Wavefront OBJ file of the C-alpha trace (Angstrom):
o trace
v -60.117 -39.909 -66.164
v -61.373 -42.371 -63.613
v -62.848 -40.749 -60.528
v -62.096 -42.649 -57.349
v -63.715 -42.371 -53.939
v -60.502 -40.813 -52.638
v -60.572 -38.128 -55.342
v -64.190 -37.271 -54.585
v -63.505 -37.186 -50.855
v -60.481 -34.955 -51.337
v -62.466 -32.497 -53.435
v -65.345 -32.389 -50.949
v -62.951 -31.879 -48.043
v -61.096 -29.087 -49.849
v -64.337 -27.349 -50.747
v -65.670 -27.664 -47.190
v -62.461 -26.209 -45.783
v -62.466 -23.336 -48.254
v -66.092 -22.444 -47.574
v -65.584 -22.697 -43.815
v -62.567 -20.401 -43.793
v -63.941 -17.872 -46.271
v -67.383 -17.605 -44.744
v -66.338 -16.897 -41.151
v -65.474 -13.214 -41.505
v -67.968 -10.920 -39.847
v -69.647 -13.677 -37.834
v -69.977 -14.008 -34.096
v -68.380 -16.977 -32.317
v -71.577 -19.037 -32.247
v -72.008 -18.703 -35.994
v -68.333 -19.431 -36.638
v -68.316 -22.568 -34.507
v -71.579 -23.828 -35.977
v -70.374 -23.284 -39.547
v -66.961 -24.772 -38.824
v -68.609 -27.821 -37.295
v -70.850 -28.186 -40.334
v -67.901 -27.951 -42.725
v -65.802 -30.460 -40.839
v -68.790 -32.751 -40.376
v -69.568 -32.633 -44.087
v -65.980 -33.528 -44.961
v -65.940 -36.345 -42.429
v -69.314 -37.665 -43.530
v -68.286 -37.608 -47.172
v -65.091 -39.453 -46.322
v -66.956 -42.139 -44.392
v -69.492 -42.470 -47.185
v -66.748 -42.843 -49.783
v -64.653 -45.299 -47.795
v -67.567 -47.540 -46.880
v -68.955 -47.544 -50.407
v -72.063 -45.714 -49.309
v -73.630 -42.521 -50.540
v -71.057 -39.703 -50.385
v -73.663 -36.920 -50.589
v -75.813 -38.541 -47.918
v -72.813 -38.956 -45.650
v -71.870 -35.326 -46.189
v -75.400 -34.144 -45.368
v -75.595 -36.218 -42.185
v -72.083 -35.157 -41.194
v -72.907 -31.500 -41.786
v -75.995 -31.695 -39.589
v -74.135 -33.499 -36.814
v -71.163 -31.130 -37.087
v -73.347 -28.031 -36.962
v -75.118 -29.342 -33.867
v -71.772 -30.189 -32.289
v -70.321 -26.772 -33.060
v -73.371 -25.033 -31.632
v -73.345 -27.119 -28.454
v -69.601 -26.608 -28.038
v -70.089 -22.847 -28.307
v -72.859 -22.881 -25.732
v -70.703 -24.889 -23.313
v -67.895 -22.330 -23.608
v -70.120 -19.366 -22.690
l 1 2 3 4 5 6 7 8 9 10 11 12 13 14 15 16 17 18 19 20 21 22 23 24 25 26 27 28 29 30 31 32 33 34 35 36 37 38 39 40 41 42 43 44 45 46 47 48 49 50 51 52 53 54 55 56 57 58 59 60 61 62 63 64 65 66 67 68 69 70 71 72 73 74 75 76 77 78 79
């Protein structure tokens, strides 16, 4: 079976969504928003990496860091 960039991106996005949803129980809002941002950022970064022909894992890592920072800052602005 030939693995395409779209297939890889879809799997990474599904995994990020699953982890984000499953891991949020028992967390406070800051932790939830930071983790959700990291999950969405990882999926977005992986997608950009796959579409542009770049490194999918590198894109996911950068996206996760940016998403976590964004989620944390968003939480702090809401308090």
